[in-house]
MARFI-649814 format. One record per residue: x, y, z of N, C-alpha, C in turn. Coordinates in steps of 0.05 Angstrom, whole numbers. Each point is the difference from the previous one (the first is absolute). Layout:
! MARFI-649814
<r><n_c1>X</n_c1><n_c2>Y</n_c2><n_c3>Z</n_c3><ca_c1>X</ca_c1><ca_c2>Y</ca_c2><ca_c3>Z</ca_c3><c_c1>X</c_c1><c_c2>Y</c_c2><c_c3>Z</c_c3></r>
...
***
This chain:
! MARFI-649814
<r><n_c1>3066</n_c1><n_c2>1910</n_c2><n_c3>1450</n_c3><ca_c1>-15</ca_c1><ca_c2>23</ca_c2><ca_c3>-10</ca_c3><c_c1>1</c_c1><c_c2>22</c_c2><c_c3>21</c_c3></r>
<r><n_c1>1</n_c1><n_c2>24</n_c2><n_c3>-9</n_c3><ca_c1>1</ca_c1><ca_c2>23</ca_c2><ca_c3>17</ca_c3><c_c1>-24</c_c1><c_c2>2</c_c2><c_c3>18</c_c3></r>
<r><n_c1>-23</n_c1><n_c2>-5</n_c2><n_c3>-11</n_c3><ca_c1>-25</ca_c1><ca_c2>2</ca_c2><ca_c3>15</ca_c3><c_c1>-21</c_c1><c_c2>-17</c_c2><c_c3>-15</c_c3></r>
<r><n_c1>-14</n_c1><n_c2>-16</n_c2><n_c3>15</n_c3><ca_c1>-20</ca_c1><ca_c2>-17</ca_c2><ca_c3>-12</ca_c3><c_c1>-26</c_c1><c_c2>16</c_c2><c_c3>-4</c_c3></r>
<r><n_c1>-1</n_c1><n_c2>25</n_c2><n_c3>9</n_c3><ca_c1>-24</ca_c1><ca_c2>16</ca_c2><ca_c3>-1</ca_c3><c_c1>6</c_c1><c_c2>27</c_c2><c_c3>-13</c_c3></r>
<r><n_c1>-12</n_c1><n_c2>6</n_c2><n_c3>-23</n_c3><ca_c1>6</ca_c1><ca_c2>25</ca_c2><ca_c3>-13</ca_c3><c_c1>-7</c_c1><c_c2>25</c_c2><c_c3>17</c_c3></r>
<r><n_c1>-19</n_c1><n_c2>-2</n_c2><n_c3>17</n_c3><ca_c1>-7</ca_c1><ca_c2>23</ca_c2><ca_c3>17</ca_c3><c_c1>22</c_c1><c_c2>7</c_c2><c_c3>19</c_c3></r>
<r><n_c1>15</n_c1><n_c2>-20</n_c2><n_c3>9</n_c3><ca_c1>23</ca_c1><ca_c2>6</ca_c2><ca_c3>17</ca_c3><c_c1>21</c_c1><c_c2>16</c_c2><c_c3>-15</c_c3></r>
<r><n_c1>6</n_c1><n_c2>-8</n_c2><n_c3>-25</n_c3><ca_c1>19</ca_c1><ca_c2>15</ca_c2><ca_c3>-16</ca_c3><c_c1>-10</c_c1><c_c2>28</c_c2><c_c3>-6</c_c3></r>
<r><n_c1>-26</n_c1><n_c2>3</n_c2><n_c3>-5</n_c3><ca_c1>-12</ca_c1><ca_c2>26</ca_c2><ca_c3>-6</ca_c3><c_c1>3</c_c1><c_c2>18</c_c2><c_c3>25</c_c3></r>
<r><n_c1>-4</n_c1><n_c2>-11</n_c2><n_c3>23</n_c3><ca_c1>3</ca_c1><ca_c2>17</ca_c2><ca_c3>25</ca_c3><c_c1>29</c_c1><c_c2>8</c_c2><c_c3>3</c_c3></r>
<r><n_c1>19</n_c1><n_c2>-18</n_c2><n_c3>-5</n_c3><ca_c1>28</ca_c1><ca_c2>7</ca_c2><ca_c3>2</ca_c3><c_c1>7</c_c1><c_c2>23</c_c2><c_c3>-20</c_c3></r>
<r><n_c1>-11</n_c1><n_c2>-2</n_c2><n_c3>-24</n_c3><ca_c1>4</ca_c1><ca_c2>21</ca_c2><ca_c3>-20</ca_c3><c_c1>-12</c_c1><c_c2>27</c_c2><c_c3>10</c_c3></r>
<r><n_c1>-25</n_c1><n_c2>-1</n_c2><n_c3>9</n_c3><ca_c1>-13</ca_c1><ca_c2>24</ca_c2><ca_c3>9</ca_c3><c_c1>14</c_c1><c_c2>14</c_c2><c_c3>23</c_c3></r>
<r><n_c1>13</n_c1><n_c2>-16</n_c2><n_c3>17</n_c3><ca_c1>15</ca_c1><ca_c2>11</ca_c2><ca_c3>23</ca_c3><c_c1>28</c_c1><c_c2>9</c_c2><c_c3>-8</c_c3></r>
<r><n_c1>8</n_c1><n_c2>-5</n_c2><n_c3>-25</n_c3><ca_c1>27</ca_c1><ca_c2>8</ca_c2><ca_c3>-9</ca_c3><c_c1>22</c_c1><c_c2>-20</c_c2><c_c3>6</c_c3></r>
<r><n_c1>-7</n_c1><n_c2>-24</n_c2><n_c3>8</n_c3><ca_c1>20</ca_c1><ca_c2>-20</ca_c2><ca_c3>7</ca_c3><c_c1>11</c_c1><c_c2>-15</c_c2><c_c3>-24</c_c3></r>
<r><n_c1>-15</n_c1><n_c2>-1</n_c2><n_c3>-22</n_c3><ca_c1>10</ca_c1><ca_c2>-11</ca_c2><ca_c3>-25</ca_c3><c_c1>-7</c_c1><c_c2>19</c_c2><c_c3>-23</c_c3></r>
<r><n_c1>15</n_c1><n_c2>-2</n_c2><n_c3>-21</n_c3><ca_c1>-5</ca_c1><ca_c2>17</ca_c2><ca_c3>-23</ca_c3><c_c1>-22</c_c1><c_c2>-11</c_c2><c_c3>-18</c_c3></r>
<r><n_c1>-9</n_c1><n_c2>15</n_c2><n_c3>-19</n_c3><ca_c1>-19</ca_c1><ca_c2>-9</ca_c2><ca_c3>-20</ca_c3><c_c1>11</c_c1><c_c2>-24</c_c2><c_c3>-16</c_c3></r>
<r><n_c1>26</n_c1><n_c2>1</n_c2><n_c3>-6</n_c3><ca_c1>12</ca_c1><ca_c2>-22</ca_c2><ca_c3>-15</ca_c3><c_c1>1</c_c1><c_c2>-25</c_c2><c_c3>17</c_c3></r>
<r><n_c1>5</n_c1><n_c2>2</n_c2><n_c3>26</n_c3><ca_c1>0</ca_c1><ca_c2>-23</ca_c2><ca_c3>17</ca_c3><c_c1>-28</c_c1><c_c2>-11</c_c2><c_c3>3</c_c3></r>
<r><n_c1>-19</n_c1><n_c2>17</n_c2><n_c3>2</n_c3><ca_c1>-28</ca_c1><ca_c2>-9</ca_c2><ca_c3>2</ca_c3><c_c1>-8</c_c1><c_c2>-15</c_c2><c_c3>-26</c_c3></r>
<r><n_c1>7</n_c1><n_c2>11</n_c2><n_c3>-23</n_c3><ca_c1>-6</ca_c1><ca_c2>-13</ca_c2><ca_c3>-25</ca_c3><c_c1>13</c_c1><c_c2>-27</c_c2><c_c3>-2</c_c3></r>
<r><n_c1>25</n_c1><n_c2>-2</n_c2><n_c3>8</n_c3><ca_c1>14</ca_c1><ca_c2>-26</ca_c2><ca_c3>-1</ca_c3><c_c1>-13</c_c1><c_c2>-20</c_c2><c_c3>18</c_c3></r>
<r><n_c1>-8</n_c1><n_c2>8</n_c2><n_c3>24</n_c3><ca_c1>-14</ca_c1><ca_c2>-18</ca_c2><ca_c3>19</ca_c3><c_c1>-26</c_c1><c_c2>-10</c_c2><c_c3>-12</c_c3></r>
<r><n_c1>-15</n_c1><n_c2>18</n_c2><n_c3>-12</n_c3><ca_c1>-26</ca_c1><ca_c2>-8</ca_c2><ca_c3>-11</ca_c3><c_c1>3</c_c1><c_c2>-18</c_c2><c_c3>-25</c_c3></r>
<r><n_c1>21</n_c1><n_c2>5</n_c2><n_c3>-16</n_c3><ca_c1>5</ca_c1><ca_c2>-17</ca_c2><ca_c3>-23</ca_c3><c_c1>7</c_c1><c_c2>-28</c_c2><c_c3>11</c_c3></r>
<r><n_c1>19</n_c1><n_c2>-2</n_c2><n_c3>19</n_c3><ca_c1>9</ca_c1><ca_c2>-26</ca_c2><ca_c3>10</ca_c3><c_c1>-23</c_c1><c_c2>-15</c_c2><c_c3>14</c_c3></r>
<r><n_c1>-18</n_c1><n_c2>15</n_c2><n_c3>13</n_c3><ca_c1>-23</ca_c1><ca_c2>-12</ca_c2><ca_c3>14</ca_c3><c_c1>-17</c_c1><c_c2>-16</c_c2><c_c3>-19</c_c3></r>
<r><n_c1>-2</n_c1><n_c2>9</n_c2><n_c3>-25</n_c3><ca_c1>-17</ca_c1><ca_c2>-14</ca_c2><ca_c3>-20</ca_c3><c_c1>12</c_c1><c_c2>-27</c_c2><c_c3>-9</c_c3></r>
<r><n_c1>24</n_c1><n_c2>-6</n_c2><n_c3>9</n_c3><ca_c1>11</ca_c1><ca_c2>-27</ca_c2><ca_c3>-6</ca_c3><c_c1>-14</c_c1><c_c2>-21</c_c2><c_c3>16</c_c3></r>
<r><n_c1>-10</n_c1><n_c2>7</n_c2><n_c3>23</n_c3><ca_c1>-12</ca_c1><ca_c2>-20</ca_c2><ca_c3>19</ca_c3><c_c1>-30</c_c1><c_c2>6</c_c2><c_c3>6</c_c3></r>
<r><n_c1>-10</n_c1><n_c2>21</n_c2><n_c3>-11</n_c3><ca_c1>-28</ca_c1><ca_c2>8</ca_c2><ca_c3>6</ca_c3><c_c1>-13</c_c1><c_c2>10</c_c2><c_c3>-25</c_c3></r>
<r><n_c1>-26</n_c1><n_c2>-6</n_c2><n_c3>-5</n_c3><ca_c1>-13</ca_c1><ca_c2>9</ca_c2><ca_c3>-24</ca_c3><c_c1>2</c_c1><c_c2>31</c_c2><c_c3>-3</c_c3></r>
<r><n_c1>8</n_c1><n_c2>9</n_c2><n_c3>-23</n_c3><ca_c1>2</ca_c1><ca_c2>28</ca_c2><ca_c3>-5</ca_c3><c_c1>-27</c_c1><c_c2>14</c_c2><c_c3>4</c_c3></r>
<r><n_c1>-22</n_c1><n_c2>-13</n_c2><n_c3>-8</n_c3><ca_c1>-27</ca_c1><ca_c2>12</ca_c2><ca_c3>3</ca_c3><c_c1>-6</c_c1><c_c2>5</c_c2><c_c3>29</c_c3></r>
<r><n_c1>8</n_c1><n_c2>-18</n_c2><n_c3>17</n_c3><ca_c1>-5</ca_c1><ca_c2>3</ca_c2><ca_c3>29</ca_c3><c_c1>15</c_c1><c_c2>24</c_c2><c_c3>11</c_c3></r>
<r><n_c1>25</n_c1><n_c2>3</n_c2><n_c3>-8</n_c3><ca_c1>16</ca_c1><ca_c2>23</ca_c2><ca_c3>9</ca_c3><c_c1>-10</c_c1><c_c2>26</c_c2><c_c3>-13</c_c3></r>
<r><n_c1>-7</n_c1><n_c2>-1</n_c2><n_c3>-25</n_c3><ca_c1>-9</ca_c1><ca_c2>24</ca_c2><ca_c3>-14</ca_c3><c_c1>-23</c_c1><c_c2>13</c_c2><c_c3>14</c_c3></r>
<r><n_c1>-18</n_c1><n_c2>-16</n_c2><n_c3>11</n_c3><ca_c1>-24</ca_c1><ca_c2>11</ca_c2><ca_c3>14</ca_c3><c_c1>7</c_c1><c_c2>18</c_c2><c_c3>24</c_c3></r>
<r><n_c1>25</n_c1><n_c2>-3</n_c2><n_c3>10</n_c3><ca_c1>8</ca_c1><ca_c2>15</ca_c2><ca_c3>24</ca_c3><c_c1>18</c_c1><c_c2>24</c_c2><c_c3>-6</c_c3></r>
<r><n_c1>6</n_c1><n_c2>4</n_c2><n_c3>-26</n_c3><ca_c1>20</ca_c1><ca_c2>21</ca_c2><ca_c3>-7</ca_c3><c_c1>-12</c_c1><c_c2>25</c_c2><c_c3>-11</c_c3></r>
<r><n_c1>13</n_c1><n_c2>23</n_c2><n_c3>6</n_c3><ca_c1>-9</ca_c1><ca_c2>25</ca_c2><ca_c3>-12</ca_c3><c_c1>5</c_c1><c_c2>1</c_c2><c_c3>-30</c_c3></r>
<r><n_c1>-15</n_c1><n_c2>16</n_c2><n_c3>-14</n_c3><ca_c1>1</ca_c1><ca_c2>1</ca_c2><ca_c3>-29</ca_c3><c_c1>28</c_c1><c_c2>8</c_c2><c_c3>-10</c_c3></r>
<r><n_c1>13</n_c1><n_c2>19</n_c2><n_c3>13</n_c3><ca_c1>27</ca_c1><ca_c2>8</ca_c2><ca_c3>-9</ca_c3><c_c1>20</c_c1><c_c2>-24</c_c2><c_c3>0</c_c3></r>
<r><n_c1>-3</n_c1><n_c2>-18</n_c2><n_c3>20</n_c3><ca_c1>18</ca_c1><ca_c2>-23</ca_c2><ca_c3>1</ca_c3><c_c1>-8</c_c1><c_c2>-20</c_c2><c_c3>-22</c_c3></r>
<r><n_c1>-25</n_c1><n_c2>-4</n_c2><n_c3>-5</n_c3><ca_c1>-9</ca_c1><ca_c2>-17</ca_c2><ca_c3>-21</ca_c3><c_c1>10</c_c1><c_c2>10</c_c2><c_c3>-27</c_c3></r>
<r><n_c1>0</n_c1><n_c2>27</n_c2><n_c3>-4</n_c3><ca_c1>11</ca_c1><ca_c2>11</ca_c2><ca_c3>-25</ca_c3><c_c1>29</c_c1><c_c2>-6</c_c2><c_c3>-3</c_c3></r>
<r><n_c1>15</n_c1><n_c2>2</n_c2><n_c3>22</n_c3><ca_c1>29</ca_c1><ca_c2>-7</ca_c2><ca_c3>-1</ca_c3><c_c1>4</c_c1><c_c2>-29</c_c2><c_c3>-6</c_c3></r>
<r><n_c1>-16</n_c1><n_c2>-17</n_c2><n_c3>12</n_c3><ca_c1>2</ca_c1><ca_c2>-29</ca_c2><ca_c3>-5</ca_c3><c_c1>-6</c_c1><c_c2>-6</c_c2><c_c3>-29</c_c3></r>
<r><n_c1>-20</n_c1><n_c2>14</n_c2><n_c3>-12</n_c3><ca_c1>-6</ca_c1><ca_c2>-4</ca_c2><ca_c3>-29</ca_c3><c_c1>24</c_c1><c_c2>7</c_c2><c_c3>-17</c_c3></r>
<r><n_c1>13</n_c1><n_c2>22</n_c2><n_c3>7</n_c3><ca_c1>24</ca_c1><ca_c2>9</ca_c2><ca_c3>-15</ca_c3><c_c1>22</c_c1><c_c2>-21</c_c2><c_c3>2</c_c3></r>
<r><n_c1>6</n_c1><n_c2>-8</n_c2><n_c3>25</n_c3><ca_c1>23</ca_c1><ca_c2>-18</ca_c2><ca_c3>4</ca_c3><c_c1>-5</c_c1><c_c2>-28</c_c2><c_c3>-12</c_c3></r>
<r><n_c1>-25</n_c1><n_c2>-8</n_c2><n_c3>0</n_c3><ca_c1>-6</ca_c1><ca_c2>-27</ca_c2><ca_c3>-10</ca_c3><c_c1>-9</c_c1><c_c2>-1</c_c2><c_c3>-30</c_c3></r>
<r><n_c1>0</n_c1><n_c2>23</n_c2><n_c3>-13</n_c3><ca_c1>-9</ca_c1><ca_c2>1</ca_c2><ca_c3>-28</ca_c3><c_c1>18</c_c1><c_c2>-17</c_c2><c_c3>-18</c_c3></r>
<r><n_c1>26</n_c1><n_c2>0</n_c2><n_c3>5</n_c3><ca_c1>18</ca_c1><ca_c2>-16</ca_c2><ca_c3>-16</ca_c3><c_c1>20</c_c1><c_c2>-14</c_c2><c_c3>18</c_c3></r>
<r><n_c1>-9</n_c1><n_c2>-22</n_c2><n_c3>13</n_c3><ca_c1>18</ca_c1><ca_c2>-14</ca_c2><ca_c3>19</ca_c3><c_c1>23</c_c1><c_c2>-13</c_c2><c_c3>-14</c_c3></r>
<r><n_c1>22</n_c1><n_c2>-4</n_c2><n_c3>14</n_c3><ca_c1>24</ca_c1><ca_c2>-11</ca_c2><ca_c3>-13</ca_c3><c_c1>-5</c_c1><c_c2>-29</c_c2><c_c3>-9</c_c3></r>
<r><n_c1>13</n_c1><n_c2>-9</n_c2><n_c3>-21</n_c3><ca_c1>-5</ca_c1><ca_c2>-27</ca_c2><ca_c3>-10</ca_c3><c_c1>12</c_c1><c_c2>-22</c_c2><c_c3>17</c_c3></r>
<r><n_c1>19</n_c1><n_c2>6</n_c2><n_c3>17</n_c3><ca_c1>13</ca_c1><ca_c2>-20</ca_c2><ca_c3>16</ca_c3><c_c1>9</c_c1><c_c2>11</c_c2><c_c3>27</c_c3></r>
<r><n_c1>4</n_c1><n_c2>-18</n_c2><n_c3>19</n_c3><ca_c1>7</ca_c1><ca_c2>7</ca_c2><ca_c3>27</ca_c3><c_c1>26</c_c1><c_c2>16</c_c2><c_c3>1</c_c3></r>
<r><n_c1>19</n_c1><n_c2>-7</n_c2><n_c3>-17</n_c3><ca_c1>26</ca_c1><ca_c2>15</ca_c2><ca_c3>0</ca_c3><c_c1>-3</c_c1><c_c2>29</c_c2><c_c3>-9</c_c3></r>
<r><n_c1>-23</n_c1><n_c2>8</n_c2><n_c3>-10</n_c3><ca_c1>-5</ca_c1><ca_c2>28</ca_c2><ca_c3>-8</ca_c3><c_c1>-15</c_c1><c_c2>15</c_c2><c_c3>22</c_c3></r>
<r><n_c1>-7</n_c1><n_c2>-14</n_c2><n_c3>22</n_c3><ca_c1>-14</ca_c1><ca_c2>13</ca_c2><ca_c3>22</ca_c3><c_c1>19</c_c1><c_c2>18</c_c2><c_c3>15</c_c3></r>
<r><n_c1>-10</n_c1><n_c2>22</n_c2><n_c3>12</n_c3><ca_c1>18</ca_c1><ca_c2>18</ca_c2><ca_c3>14</ca_c3><c_c1>13</c_c1><c_c2>-14</c_c2><c_c3>24</c_c3></r>
<r><n_c1>24</n_c1><n_c2>8</n_c2><n_c3>6</n_c3><ca_c1>15</ca_c1><ca_c2>-11</ca_c2><ca_c3>22</ca_c3><c_c1>-10</c_c1><c_c2>14</c_c2><c_c3>26</c_c3></r>
<r><n_c1>1</n_c1><n_c2>-15</n_c2><n_c3>21</n_c3><ca_c1>-8</ca_c1><ca_c2>10</ca_c2><ca_c3>26</ca_c3><c_c1>26</c_c1><c_c2>4</c_c2><c_c3>17</c_c3></r>
<r><n_c1>-2</n_c1><n_c2>18</n_c2><n_c3>19</n_c3><ca_c1>22</ca_c1><ca_c2>4</ca_c2><ca_c3>18</ca_c3><c_c1>-10</c_c1><c_c2>7</c_c2><c_c3>28</c_c3></r>
<r><n_c1>17</n_c1><n_c2>-3</n_c2><n_c3>19</n_c3><ca_c1>-8</ca_c1><ca_c2>5</ca_c2><ca_c3>28</ca_c3><c_c1>21</c_c1><c_c2>18</c_c2><c_c3>12</c_c3></r>
<r><n_c1>-9</n_c1><n_c2>22</n_c2><n_c3>12</n_c3><ca_c1>18</ca_c1><ca_c2>18</ca_c2><ca_c3>13</ca_c3><c_c1>-4</c_c1><c_c2>-4</c_c2><c_c3>30</c_c3></r>
<r><n_c1>21</n_c1><n_c2>-8</n_c2><n_c3>13</n_c3><ca_c1>-2</ca_c1><ca_c2>-5</ca_c2><ca_c3>29</ca_c3><c_c1>16</c_c1><c_c2>-25</c_c2><c_c3>6</c_c3></r>
<r><n_c1>-6</n_c1><n_c2>-12</n_c2><n_c3>23</n_c3><ca_c1>14</ca_c1><ca_c2>-24</ca_c2><ca_c3>8</ca_c3><c_c1>-20</c_c1><c_c2>-22</c_c2><c_c3>5</c_c3></r>
<r><n_c1>9</n_c1><n_c2>-24</n_c2><n_c3>-4</n_c3><ca_c1>-16</ca_c1><ca_c2>-23</ca_c2><ca_c3>5</ca_c3><c_c1>4</c_c1><c_c2>-9</c_c2><c_c3>29</c_c3></r>
<r><n_c1>-20</n_c1><n_c2>-9</n_c2><n_c3>13</n_c3><ca_c1>2</ca_c1><ca_c2>-8</ca_c2><ca_c3>28</ca_c3><c_c1>14</c_c1><c_c2>-27</c_c2><c_c3>3</c_c3></r>
<r><n_c1>-3</n_c1><n_c2>-17</n_c2><n_c3>-19</n_c3><ca_c1>12</ca_c1><ca_c2>-27</ca_c2><ca_c3>2</ca_c3><c_c1>16</c_c1><c_c2>-5</c_c2><c_c3>-26</c_c3></r>
<r><n_c1>15</n_c1><n_c2>-21</n_c2><n_c3>-1</n_c3><ca_c1>14</ca_c1><ca_c2>-6</ca_c2><ca_c3>-25</ca_c3><c_c1>-20</c_c1><c_c2>0</c_c2><c_c3>-23</c_c3></r>
<r><n_c1>8</n_c1><n_c2>11</n_c2><n_c3>-22</n_c3><ca_c1>-19</ca_c1><ca_c2>4</ca_c2><ca_c3>-22</ca_c3><c_c1>12</c_c1><c_c2>-7</c_c2><c_c3>-27</c_c3></r>
<r><n_c1>-15</n_c1><n_c2>-14</n_c2><n_c3>-16</n_c3><ca_c1>8</ca_c1><ca_c2>-6</ca_c2><ca_c3>-28</ca_c3><c_c1>-12</c_c1><c_c2>21</c_c2><c_c3>-18</c_c3></r>
<r><n_c1>16</n_c1><n_c2>21</n_c2><n_c3>-5</n_c3><ca_c1>-10</ca_c1><ca_c2>22</ca_c2><ca_c3>-16</ca_c3><c_c1>-8</c_c1><c_c2>-9</c_c2><c_c3>-28</c_c3></r>
<r><n_c1>16</n_c1><n_c2>-17</n_c2><n_c3>-12</n_c3><ca_c1>-6</ca_c1><ca_c2>-9</ca_c2><ca_c3>-27</ca_c3><c_c1>-28</c_c1><c_c2>-14</c_c2><c_c3>-2</c_c3></r>
<r><n_c1>-5</n_c1><n_c2>-17</n_c2><n_c3>19</n_c3><ca_c1>-26</ca_c1><ca_c2>-14</ca_c2><ca_c3>1</ca_c3><c_c1>-23</c_c1><c_c2>20</c_c2><c_c3>5</c_c3></r>
<r><n_c1>5</n_c1><n_c2>19</n_c2><n_c3>18</n_c3><ca_c1>-20</ca_c1><ca_c2>20</ca_c2><ca_c3>6</ca_c3><c_c1>-7</c_c1><c_c2>17</c_c2><c_c3>-25</c_c3></r>
<r><n_c1>21</n_c1><n_c2>9</n_c2><n_c3>-14</n_c3><ca_c1>-4</ca_c1><ca_c2>16</ca_c2><ca_c3>-24</ca_c3><c_c1>-15</c_c1><c_c2>-16</c_c2><c_c3>-21</c_c3></r>
<r><n_c1>8</n_c1><n_c2>-25</n_c2><n_c3>-4</n_c3><ca_c1>-14</ca_c1><ca_c2>-16</ca_c2><ca_c3>-20</ca_c3><c_c1>-30</c_c1><c_c2>-3</c_c2><c_c3>7</c_c3></r>
<r><n_c1>-6</n_c1><n_c2>-4</n_c2><n_c3>25</n_c3><ca_c1>-28</ca_c1><ca_c2>-3</ca_c2><ca_c3>9</ca_c3><c_c1>-15</c_c1><c_c2>26</c_c2><c_c3>-6</c_c3></r>
<r><n_c1>12</n_c1><n_c2>23</n_c2><n_c3>7</n_c3><ca_c1>-13</ca_c1><ca_c2>26</ca_c2><ca_c3>-5</ca_c3><c_c1>-5</c_c1><c_c2>5</c_c2><c_c3>-30</c_c3></r>
<r><n_c1>19</n_c1><n_c2>-7</n_c2><n_c3>-16</n_c3><ca_c1>-3</ca_c1><ca_c2>3</ca_c2><ca_c3>-29</ca_c3><c_c1>-22</c_c1><c_c2>-18</c_c2><c_c3>-11</c_c3></r>
<r><n_c1>0</n_c1><n_c2>-25</n_c2><n_c3>10</n_c3><ca_c1>-20</ca_c1><ca_c2>-19</ca_c2><ca_c3>-9</ca_c3><c_c1>-28</c_c1><c_c2>10</c_c2><c_c3>8</c_c3></r>
<r><n_c1>-3</n_c1><n_c2>9</n_c2><n_c3>25</n_c3><ca_c1>-26</ca_c1><ca_c2>11</ca_c2><ca_c3>9</ca_c3><c_c1>-9</c_c1><c_c2>24</c_c2><c_c3>-17</c_c3></r>
<r><n_c1>19</n_c1><n_c2>18</n_c2><n_c3>-6</n_c3><ca_c1>-7</ca_c1><ca_c2>23</ca_c2><ca_c3>-17</ca_c3><c_c1>-8</c_c1><c_c2>-9</c_c2><c_c3>-27</c_c3></r>
<r><n_c1>15</n_c1><n_c2>-18</n_c2><n_c3>-12</n_c3><ca_c1>-6</ca_c1><ca_c2>-10</ca_c2><ca_c3>-27</ca_c3><c_c1>-27</c_c1><c_c2>-13</c_c2><c_c3>-1</c_c3></r>
<r><n_c1>-6</n_c1><n_c2>-18</n_c2><n_c3>18</n_c3><ca_c1>-26</ca_c1><ca_c2>-13</ca_c2><ca_c3>0</ca_c3><c_c1>-22</c_c1><c_c2>20</c_c2><c_c3>6</c_c3></r>
<r><n_c1>5</n_c1><n_c2>18</n_c2><n_c3>18</n_c3><ca_c1>-20</ca_c1><ca_c2>20</ca_c2><ca_c3>7</ca_c3><c_c1>-6</c_c1><c_c2>19</c_c2><c_c3>-23</c_c3></r>
<r><n_c1>20</n_c1><n_c2>10</n_c2><n_c3>-14</n_c3><ca_c1>-5</ca_c1><ca_c2>18</ca_c2><ca_c3>-22</ca_c3><c_c1>-16</c_c1><c_c2>-13</c_c2><c_c3>-22</c_c3></r>
<r><n_c1>6</n_c1><n_c2>-26</n_c2><n_c3>-5</n_c3><ca_c1>-15</ca_c1><ca_c2>-15</ca_c2><ca_c3>-20</ca_c3><c_c1>-29</c_c1><c_c2>-4</c_c2><c_c3>9</c_c3></r>
<r><n_c1>-4</n_c1><n_c2>-5</n_c2><n_c3>26</n_c3><ca_c1>-28</ca_c1><ca_c2>-3</ca_c2><ca_c3>10</ca_c3><c_c1>-15</c_c1><c_c2>27</c_c2><c_c3>-2</c_c3></r>
<r><n_c1>13</n_c1><n_c2>22</n_c2><n_c3>5</n_c3><ca_c1>-13</ca_c1><ca_c2>26</ca_c2><ca_c3>-4</ca_c3><c_c1>-6</c_c1><c_c2>4</c_c2><c_c3>-29</c_c3></r>
<r><n_c1>19</n_c1><n_c2>-7</n_c2><n_c3>-18</n_c3><ca_c1>-4</ca_c1><ca_c2>3</ca_c2><ca_c3>-28</ca_c3><c_c1>-25</c_c1><c_c2>-15</c_c2><c_c3>-9</c_c3></r>
<r><n_c1>-3</n_c1><n_c2>-25</n_c2><n_c3>8</n_c3><ca_c1>-23</ca_c1><ca_c2>-16</ca_c2><ca_c3>-7</ca_c3><c_c1>-26</c_c1><c_c2>11</c_c2><c_c3>12</c_c3></r>
<r><n_c1>2</n_c1><n_c2>11</n_c2><n_c3>24</n_c3><ca_c1>-23</ca_c1><ca_c2>12</ca_c2><ca_c3>13</ca_c3><c_c1>-11</c_c1><c_c2>23</c_c2><c_c3>-16</c_c3></r>
<r><n_c1>18</n_c1><n_c2>19</n_c2><n_c3>-7</n_c3><ca_c1>-9</ca_c1><ca_c2>23</ca_c2><ca_c3>-15</ca_c3><c_c1>-9</c_c1><c_c2>-7</c_c2><c_c3>-28</c_c3></r>
<r><n_c1>13</n_c1><n_c2>-19</n_c2><n_c3>-12</n_c3><ca_c1>-8</ca_c1><ca_c2>-9</ca_c2><ca_c3>-27</ca_c3><c_c1>-28</c_c1><c_c2>-12</c_c2><c_c3>0</c_c3></r>
<r><n_c1>-6</n_c1><n_c2>-15</n_c2><n_c3>21</n_c3><ca_c1>-27</ca_c1><ca_c2>-12</ca_c2><ca_c3>3</ca_c3><c_c1>-21</c_c1><c_c2>21</c_c2><c_c3>4</c_c3></r>
<r><n_c1>7</n_c1><n_c2>23</n_c2><n_c3>11</n_c3><ca_c1>-19</ca_c1><ca_c2>22</ca_c2><ca_c3>5</ca_c3><c_c1>-6</c_c1><c_c2>16</c_c2><c_c3>-25</c_c3></r>
<r><n_c1>19</n_c1><n_c2>-1</n_c2><n_c3>-19</n_c3><ca_c1>-3</ca_c1><ca_c2>17</ca_c2><ca_c3>-24</ca_c3><c_c1>-22</c_c1><c_c2>-9</c_c2><c_c3>-18</c_c3></r>
***
């Protein structure tokens, strides 16, 4: 996971180190391993609005999840295919958890 703490990702975004899309992706993936309600309590309303939009109609299967990519170099030997599968799985599980979270609030 990029960051186990959403406030770390928010700070990186506020400092211009990551884009809004990267922040959104991190927060979506975070919900795969952490209750969405717990994370939601720490997020600004504009980001919650984006999460509602993204999770309104989650994909029906993992193969429909967005692909991840990495720009840069890996420090050690790296299995890119396994890394990408893990990122897609985290996004897929996370977006479904956000979907269920917002549906329960409605």
